C-alpha positions as CSV (number, residue, x, y, z in Angstrom):
1,X,0.0,0.0,0.0
2,X,2.8,2.4,0.9
3,X,4.7,1.4,-2.2
4,X,1.5,2.2,-4.3
5,X,1.2,5.6,-2.8
6,X,4.8,6.4,-3.4
7,X,4.5,5.4,-7.0
8,X,1.3,7.6,-7.4
9,X,3.2,10.6,-5.9
10,X,6.1,10.2,-8.3
11,X,3.6,10.0,-11.3
12,X,1.9,13.2,-10.1
13,X,5.2,15.1,-9.8
14,X,6.3,14.0,-13.3
15,X,3.0,15.1,-14.7
16,X,3.3,18.5,-13.0
17,X,6.8,19.0,-14.4
18,X,5.6,18.1,-17.9
19,X,2.7,20.5,-17.8
20,X,5.0,23.2,-16.4
21,X,7.4,22.6,-19.3
22,X,4.6,22.8,-21.9
23,X,3.4,26.1,-20.3
24,X,6.8,27.6,-20.4
25,X,7.5,26.5,-23.9
26,X,4.1,27.3,-25.6
27,X,1.9,29.5,-23.5
28,X,4.1,31.8,-21.4
29,X,4.8,34.9,-23.4
30,X,8.4,35.8,-23.9
31,X,9.3,38.9,-21.9
32,X,10.3,41.7,-24.3
33,X,13.6,43.3,-23.9
34,X,12.2,46.7,-24.9
35,X,9.0,48.6,-25.1
36,X,7.3,50.0,-28.2
37,X,5.5,53.2,-28.9
38,X,3.3,54.0,-31.9
39,X,3.8,57.2,-33.9
40,X,0.7,59.2,-33.8
41,X,-0.8,62.7,-34.0
42,X,-1.0,64.7,-30.8
43,X,-0.3,68.0,-29.0
44,X,3.1,69.0,-27.9
45,X,3.3,71.6,-25.1
46,X,6.3,73.2,-23.6
47,X,5.7,74.4,-20.0
48,X,7.5,76.0,-17.2
49,X,6.2,75.0,-13.8
50,X,6.6,76.9,-10.5
51,X,4.9,77.6,-7.2
52,X,3.9,81.1,-6.1
53,X,1.7,83.1,-3.7
54,X,-1.6,84.9,-4.2
55,X,-1.7,88.5,-3.3
56,X,-4.0,91.5,-3.8
57,X,-3.7,93.2,-7.2
58,X,-1.1,96.0,-7.1
59,X,-0.2,98.8,-9.4
60,X,1.9,97.6,-12.4
61,X,4.8,99.6,-13.6
62,X,5.3,99.0,-17.4
63,X,8.4,99.8,-19.4
64,X,10.1,98.8,-22.6
65,X,12.2,95.6,-23.0
66,X,14.9,97.5,-25.0
67,X,16.4,101.0,-24.9
68,X,15.4,103.7,-27.3
69,X,13.6,107.1,-27.8
70,X,9.9,107.4,-27.1
71,X,8.2,108.3,-30.4
72,X,4.6,108.4,-29.1
73,X,2.5,108.0,-25.9
74,X,-1.1,107.1,-26.7
75,X,-2.8,107.4,-23.3
76,X,-3.2,109.9,-20.4
77,X,-3.6,109.6,-16.7
78,X,-7.1,108.4,-15.8
79,X,-7.8,106.6,-19.1
80,X,-9.6,103.3,-18.8
81,X,-7.7,100.7,-20.9
82,X,-8.3,97.2,-22.2
83,X,-6.0,94.2,-22.3
84,X,-3.7,94.5,-25.4
85,X,-4.3,98.2,-25.9
86,X,-1.3,100.2,-27.2
87,X,0.1,102.6,-24.6
88,X,3.4,103.9,-26.1
89,X,5.9,103.4,-28.9
90,X,9.6,103.7,-29.5
91,X,11.2,105.1,-32.6
92,X,12.0,102.0,-34.8
93,X,13.4,103.7,-37.9
94,X,16.9,102.4,-37.3
95,X,15.6,98.9,-36.4
96,X,13.6,98.9,-39.6
97,X,16.8,99.6,-41.6
98,X,18.6,96.8,-39.8
99,X,15.7,94.4,-40.4
100,X,15.8,95.1,-44.1
101,X,19.6,94.4,-44.1
102,X,19.0,91.2,-42.1
103,X,16.4,90.1,-44.6
104,X,18.7,90.8,-47.5
105,X,21.5,88.9,-45.8
106,X,19.2,85.9,-45.2
107,X,18.2,86.0,-48.9
108,X,21.8,86.0,-50.0
109,X,22.7,83.0,-47.8
110,X,19.7,81.1,-49.0
111,X,20.7,81.9,-52.6
112,X,24.2,80.7,-51.9
113,X,22.8,77.5,-50.5
114,X,20.7,77.1,-53.7
115,X,23.8,77.7,-55.8
116,X,25.7,75.2,-53.8
117,X,23.0,72.6,-54.3
118,X,23.2,73.1,-58.0
119,X,27.0,72.9,-57.8
120,X,26.7,69.7,-55.8
121,X,24.5,68.2,-58.6
122,X,27.1,69.3,-61.1
123,X,29.9,67.9,-59.0
124,X,28.2,64.5,-58.6
125,X,27.6,64.3,-62.4
126,X,31.3,65.2,-62.9
127,X,32.3,62.4,-60.5
128,X,30.1,59.9,-62.4
129,X,31.6,61.1,-65.7
130,X,35.1,60.9,-64.4
131,X,34.6,57.3,-63.1
132,X,33.0,56.3,-66.4
133,X,35.9,57.8,-68.4
134,X,38.4,56.2,-66.1
135,X,36.8,52.8,-66.6
136,X,36.7,53.3,-70.4
137,X,40.4,54.3,-70.4
138,X,41.5,51.3,-68.4
139,X,39.3,49.0,-70.4
140,X,41.0,50.3,-73.5
141,X,44.5,49.9,-72.0
142,X,43.8,46.3,-71.0
143,X,42.3,45.5,-74.4
144,X,45.4,46.9,-76.1
145,X,47.5,45.0,-73.6
146,X,46.0,41.7,-74.7
147,X,46.7,42.6,-78.4
148,X,50.3,43.4,-77.4
149,X,50.6,40.0,-75.6
150,X,49.2,38.2,-78.7
151,X,51.7,40.0,-80.9
152,X,54.5,39.2,-78.5
153,X,53.6,35.5,-78.5
154,X,53.5,35.5,-82.3
155,X,56.9,37.2,-82.7
156,X,58.4,34.8,-80.1
157,X,56.8,31.8,-81.8
158,X,58.2,32.9,-85.2
159,X,61.6,33.5,-83.7
160,X,61.6,30.0,-82.1
161,X,60.7,28.4,-85.5
162,X,63.5,30.2,-87.3
163,X,66.1,29.4,-84.6
164,X,65.0,25.7,-84.7
165,X,65.4,25.8,-88.5
166,X,68.8,27.5,-88.1
167,X,69.9,24.8,-85.6
168,X,68.8,21.9,-87.9
169,X,70.4,23.5,-90.9
170,X,73.8,24.5,-89.5
171,X,74.3,23.3,-85.9
172,X,74.0,19.5,-85.9
173,X,77.8,18.8,-85.8
174,X,78.1,18.1,-82.1
175,X,80.6,20.8,-81.5
176,X,80.6,23.4,-78.8
177,X,78.8,25.9,-81.0
178,X,76.1,23.4,-81.8
179,X,75.6,22.6,-78.1
180,X,75.3,26.3,-77.3
181,X,72.8,27.0,-80.0
182,X,70.7,24.1,-78.9
183,X,70.7,25.4,-75.4
184,X,69.7,28.9,-76.6
185,X,66.9,27.3,-78.7
186,X,65.6,25.5,-75.6
187,X,65.7,28.7,-73.6
188,X,63.6,30.4,-76.3
189,X,61.1,27.5,-76.2
190,X,60.8,27.6,-72.4
191,X,60.3,31.4,-72.5
192,X,57.6,31.0,-75.3
193,X,55.8,28.4,-73.1
194,X,55.7,30.8,-70.1
195,X,54.4,33.6,-72.3
196,X,51.6,31.3,-73.7
197,X,50.7,30.1,-70.2
198,X,50.1,33.5,-68.8
199,X,48.5,34.8,-72.0
200,X,45.9,32.0,-72.0
201,X,45.3,32.6,-68.3
202,X,44.7,36.3,-68.8
203,X,42.3,35.7,-71.7
204,X,40.2,33.2,-69.6
205,X,40.0,35.4,-66.5
206,X,37.8,38.4,-65.6
207,X,40.5,39.6,-63.3
208,X,42.6,42.4,-64.8
209,X,45.4,41.5,-62.4
210,X,46.0,38.4,-64.5
211,X,46.8,40.7,-67.5
212,X,49.2,42.7,-65.3
213,X,51.0,39.5,-64.4
214,X,51.0,38.3,-68.0
215,X,52.6,41.6,-69.1
216,X,55.2,41.4,-66.4
217,X,56.0,37.7,-67.3
218,X,56.1,38.6,-71.0
219,X,58.6,41.4,-70.5
220,X,60.9,39.0,-68.5
221,X,60.6,36.1,-71.0
222,X,61.1,38.4,-74.1
223,X,64.3,39.7,-72.5
224,X,65.5,36.1,-72.2
225,X,64.6,35.4,-75.9
226,X,66.4,38.6,-77.0
227,X,69.5,37.5,-75.1
228,X,69.3,34.0,-76.6
229,X,69.1,35.4,-80.1
230,X,72.0,37.7,-79.5
231,X,74.0,34.8,-78.2
232,X,73.3,32.8,-81.4
233,X,74.2,35.8,-83.5
234,X,77.5,36.1,-81.6
235,X,78.3,32.4,-82.1
236,X,77.8,32.8,-85.9
237,X,80.1,35.8,-86.1
238,X,82.8,34.6,-83.7
239,X,83.6,31.1,-85.1
240,X,83.9,29.1,-88.2
241,X,80.1,29.5,-88.8
242,X,80.6,33.1,-90.1
243,X,81.2,31.8,-93.6
244,X,78.9,28.8,-93.2
245,X,75.7,30.6,-92.3
246,X,74.2,32.4,-95.3
247,X,73.8,36.2,-95.3
248,X,70.1,35.7,-95.9
249,X,69.8,33.6,-92.7
250,X,71.9,36.1,-90.7
251,X,69.6,38.9,-91.9
252,X,66.5,36.9,-91.0
253,X,67.9,36.3,-87.5
254,X,68.6,40.0,-87.1
255,X,64.9,40.7,-88.2
256,X,63.6,38.3,-85.5
257,X,65.9,40.0,-82.9
258,X,64.5,43.4,-84.0
259,X,60.9,42.1,-83.8
260,X,61.6,40.8,-80.2
261,X,63.0,44.2,-79.3
262,X,59.9,45.9,-80.6
263,X,57.4,43.7,-78.8
264,X,59.4,43.9,-75.6
265,X,59.2,47.7,-75.9
266,X,55.5,47.5,-76.6
267,X,54.9,45.3,-73.5
268,X,56.8,47.8,-71.3
269,X,54.9,50.7,-72.8
270,X,51.6,48.9,-72.2
271,X,52.6,48.4,-68.5
272,X,53.6,52.1,-68.3
273,X,50.3,53.2,-69.9
274,X,48.2,51.2,-67.5
275,X,50.2,52.4,-64.5
276,X,50.0,56.1,-65.6
277,X,46.3,55.9,-66.4
278,X,45.5,54.3,-63.1
279,X,47.4,57.0,-61.3
280,X,45.8,59.7,-63.4
281,X,42.3,58.2,-62.9
282,X,42.8,57.9,-59.2
283,X,43.9,61.6,-58.9
284,X,41.0,62.8,-61.1
285,X,38.4,60.7,-59.2
286,X,39.8,61.8,-55.8
287,X,39.6,65.4,-56.9
288,X,36.0,65.0,-58.1
289,X,35.1,63.1,-55.0
290,X,36.7,65.8,-52.8
291,X,34.6,68.5,-54.5
292,X,31.5,66.4,-53.9
293,X,32.5,65.8,-50.2
294,X,33.1,69.5,-49.6
295,X,29.7,70.5,-51.0
296,X,28.0,67.7,-49.2
297,X,29.6,68.8,-45.9
298,X,28.4,72.3,-46.5
299,X,24.9,71.3,-47.3
300,X,24.3,68.1,-45.3
301,X,24.4,67.3,-41.6
302,X,21.1,68.9,-40.6
303,X,21.5,71.8,-38.2
304,X,25.3,71.2,-38.2
305,X,25.8,72.0,-41.9
306,X,27.7,75.1,-42.9
307,X,24.9,76.8,-44.9
308,X,22.2,75.7,-42.4
309,X,24.2,77.2,-39.5
310,X,24.6,80.5,-41.5
311,X,20.9,80.4,-42.3
312,X,20.0,79.8,-38.7
313,X,22.2,82.6,-37.6
314,X,20.7,85.0,-40.1
315,X,17.1,83.9,-39.2
316,X,17.9,84.4,-35.5
317,X,19.2,87.9,-36.3
318,X,16.1,88.6,-38.4
319,X,13.7,87.3,-35.6
320,X,15.6,89.3,-33.0
321,X,15.1,92.5,-34.9
322,X,11.4,91.6,-35.5
323,X,10.9,91.0,-31.8
324,X,12.6,94.3,-31.0
325,X,10.3,96.1,-33.4
326,X,7.3,94.3,-31.9
327,X,8.4,95.0,-28.4
328,X,8.9,98.7,-29.3
329,X,5.2,99.0,-28.9
330,X,4.2,98.9,-25.2
331,X,0.8,97.2,-24.7
332,X,-1.3,96.8,-21.6
333,X,-1.3,93.2,-20.4
334,X,-4.5,93.7,-18.4
335,X,-7.7,95.6,-18.3
336,X,-7.5,98.6,-15.9
337,X,-6.8,102.3,-15.5
338,X,-3.7,104.5,-16.2
339,X,-2.6,105.6,-12.8
340,X,0.6,107.5,-13.7
341,X,2.8,108.4,-16.7
342,X,6.5,108.7,-15.9
343,X,7.9,109.7,-19.3
344,X,7.4,112.1,-22.2
345,X,7.6,111.8,-25.9
346,X,11.2,112.2,-27.1
347,X,12.8,111.0,-23.9
348,X,15.2,108.0,-23.8
349,X,14.3,104.9,-21.8
350,X,16.3,101.9,-20.6
351,X,15.0,98.3,-20.0
352,X,15.2,98.6,-16.2
353,X,12.6,98.3,-13.4
354,X,13.1,101.9,-12.4
355,X,12.8,103.4,-15.8
356,X,9.1,102.6,-16.3
357,X,6.8,104.6,-18.7
358,X,3.3,104.1,-17.3
359,X,1.7,102.8,-14.2
360,X,-1.5,100.7,-14.4
361,X,-4.1,99.9,-11.7
362,X,-5.4,96.5,-12.9
363,X,-9.1,95.6,-12.7
364,X,-8.3,92.1,-11.4
365,X,-8.4,91.8,-7.6
366,X,-5.8,89.1,-7.3
367,X,-2.5,88.2,-8.9
368,X,0.2,85.5,-8.5
369,X,3.9,86.2,-8.4
370,X,6.4,83.4,-9.0
371,X,10.2,83.3,-9.3
372,X,11.4,81.7,-12.5
373,X,14.9,80.2,-12.8
374,X,17.2,82.1,-15.3
375,X,17.4,79.0,-17.5
376,X,13.7,79.0,-18.0
377,X,12.9,82.7,-18.2
378,X,14.0,83.0,-21.8
379,X,11.1,80.9,-22.8
380,X,8.5,82.9,-20.9
381,X,6.8,85.9,-22.6
382,X,4.1,88.4,-21.6
383,X,0.8,87.0,-22.7
384,X,1.7,83.3,-22.2
385,X,-1.4,81.3,-21.1
386,X,-1.1,79.7,-17.6
387,X,-2.8,76.8,-15.9
388,X,-3.4,77.7,-12.2
389,X,-4.0,75.2,-9.4
390,X,-4.8,76.3,-5.9
391,X,-4.2,74.1,-2.9
392,X,-7.5,75.2,-1.5
393,X,-9.3,74.1,-4.7
394,X,-7.6,70.7,-5.5
395,X,-10.1,69.5,-8.1
396,X,-10.1,72.7,-10.3
397,X,-7.8,74.3,-12.8
398,X,-8.1,78.0,-13.5
399,X,-7.0,79.9,-16.6
400,X,-4.5,82.8,-16.3
401,X,-1.8,84.6,-18.3
402,X,1.5,86.3,-17.7
403,X,1.2,90.1,-17.5
404,X,4.7,91.2,-16.4
405,X,8.3,90.0,-16.2
406,X,10.6,92.0,-14.0
407,X,13.8,92.9,-15.9
408,X,15.9,92.9,-12.7
409,X,17.1,89.6,-11.3
410,X,16.7,88.3,-7.8
411,X,19.4,86.2,-6.1
412,X,18.4,83.3,-3.9
413,X,21.3,81.4,-2.4
414,X,23.4,82.4,-5.4
415,X,20.9,81.3,-8.0
416,X,19.4,83.9,-10.3
417,X,15.6,84.2,-10.6
418,X,13.2,86.6,-12.3
419,X,9.8,87.7,-10.8
420,X,6.9,86.9,-13.1
421,X,3.4,88.2,-12.4
422,X,0.3,86.2,-13.4
423,X,-3.4,87.1,-13.2
424,X,-6.6,85.1,-13.5
425,X,-8.6,85.2,-16.7
426,X,-12.3,84.5,-16.9
427,X,-13.7,82.9,-13.7
428,X,-12.1,83.9,-10.4
429,X,-13.0,81.5,-7.6
430,X,-15.0,82.8,-4.7
431,X,-13.3,82.4,-1.3
432,X,-9.7,82.9,-2.5
433,X,-7.5,84.8,-0.1
434,X,-4.2,86.6,-0.2
435,X,-1.3,84.3,0.7
436,X,-2.7,81.1,-0.8
437,X,-0.3,78.8,-2.5
438,X,-0.7,78.5,-6.3
439,X,1.0,75.9,-8.6
440,X,1.3,77.4,-12.1
441,X,2.2,75.9,-15.5
442,X,3.2,78.6,-18.0
443,X,2.6,77.3,-21.5
444,X,5.5,78.8,-23.4
445,X,4.8,77.0,-26.7
446,X,2.1,74.8,-28.1
447,X,1.9,72.7,-31.3
448,X,-1.5,71.0,-31.9
449,X,-2.2,67.9,-34.0
450,X,1.4,67.2,-35.0
451,X,3.2,63.9,-35.4
452,X,4.8,62.9,-32.1
453,X,7.1,60.3,-30.6
454,X,8.2,59.8,-27.0
455,X,11.6,61.4,-26.3
456,X,12.8,58.1,-24.9
457,X,12.8,56.7,-28.5
458,X,15.2,59.3,-29.9
459,X,18.9,58.7,-29.9
460,X,21.8,60.9,-31.2
461,X,24.3,59.3,-33.6
462,X,26.9,61.4,-35.4
463,X,24.9,64.6,-34.7
464,X,21.7,63.1,-36.2
465,X,18.5,62.3,-34.4
466,X,17.8,58.6,-34.9
467,X,14.9,56.3,-33.9
468,X,14.8,52.6,-34.3
469,X,11.8,51.3,-36.3
470,X,10.3,48.0,-35.2
471,X,8.9,45.8,-37.9
472,X,9.3,42.3,-36.3
473,X,11.7,40.6,-34.0
474,X,14.2,40.1,-36.8
475,X,13.6,43.3,-38.7
476,X,14.5,46.6,-37.1
477,X,15.7,49.7,-38.9
478,X,17.6,52.9,-37.9
479,X,15.8,55.9,-39.2
480,X,17.0,59.5,-39.3
481,X,14.4,62.1,-38.3
482,X,14.0,65.8,-38.1
483,X,12.3,67.0,-34.9
484,X,10.5,70.2,-33.8
485,X,9.8,71.2,-30.3
486,X,10.3,68.9,-27.3
487,X,7.3,68.9,-24.9
488,X,7.4,69.0,-21.1
489,X,5.3,65.8,-21.0
490,X,8.0,63.7,-22.7
491,X,6.6,63.9,-26.2
492,X,8.5,65.4,-29.2
493,X,7.3,66.8,-32.5
494,X,8.4,65.0,-35.6
495,X,8.8,67.2,-38.7
496,X,10.0,64.5,-41.1
497,X,11.2,60.9,-41.3
498,X,8.3,59.0,-39.8
499,X,4.7,58.1,-40.7
500,X,1.7,57.7,-38.5
501,X,1.2,54.1,-37.3
502,X,4.9,53.1,-37.4
503,X,6.3,51.6,-34.2
504,X,9.5,52.8,-32.5
505,X,11.6,51.2,-29.8
506,X,11.9,52.9,-26.4
507,X,15.3,52.6,-24.9
């Protein structure tokens, strides 16, 4: 009975292990080593968040953000004003001239970029033509080299036949001269065999290097044939054979020697032509490629390219002047009443807190002041919309806007901050009191219904923004993209490089 129970327990354990193995192998989902996100349309918002305090609305001193001469003051003390109403204006005649110059400079750079793009097209075509010409030249050189090798083999073959005839006609006596001529004849035959071997190999090969080898071998073997013929000629003239060998045969031997000299020179010339053409082609191709590379470096590389950097700089100068002209008109950020005018038309002003132009008593009863870090203040502008959350009203978000940015900095433990004033727009909650804590989100920039990806999907490689496209487990692709603004919520605008619905890998 005990033995039966023990056997039953073992069977149950084995069954459990088998089921567990099947579950692991077929049903348990493999844990992914990465997460995916789908490219889609959405809103991208840049925000600056901070905490401040509510206080009773105070008089607002308004001044210009740049220095200049007041051209016109449009209001008087006691005037009721609306939000956005023009209050005063600086003389912008000089700025308008600079703006025209900046616009012209931008046009010139853009034109230069266009010319460079045309030059790049031309340079690329020249590179293609240079490569094609180089290939044609080398093809012709090697075709002529094969003809030279054929001719060399023919001349060497004819020389061997005549030397063989000469040997059989005059040098069969067994003397020293006959032995030497026989050895010279054999040297010519071996040289001819080498020439034929490498000639046949080069003809049956697609590798031009085999033709180079054949030319080198032919030059060496033709030199040996020439030496052997000279040796035979010397034997004829030096011994008793001078009067035995006919003048006609002597002349024929001299003709074969001359032919060998000629084809040897042709082989060497063919080698030289190939070598020089290769060097010339390499130089011309490198020069053409260098010109393409220079222009590509000037035009490519996204924001890091030479022309794009110059265009960005010119655009920044243009936008700066536009902003200065725009800011040369002082507008009221709120509805209220003119309480004081501190300047007159024709006076000079500076962008300081003390050198204000008008004082406004706002109609709003409460305002919020926050200290914004110097790294964020450049993004904040008067008129930016604001989401306001009050601790006393945890379930509600109120609308507001930035109405003032103090030009003077505040130091807090060595860190630079700037005071920003915010008011409520629309509904003001009942029961709010001065001193309440307010969490604000200043919306510095908003893009609606744009293509977006999470910032965690974007990598930087060689200065380019790259995302990895997921198609399946074995098919992933690096894709270069161009991005727009980066949102505070971790999403980034995609200008080009992706399509809606594609999946990207989050690192």
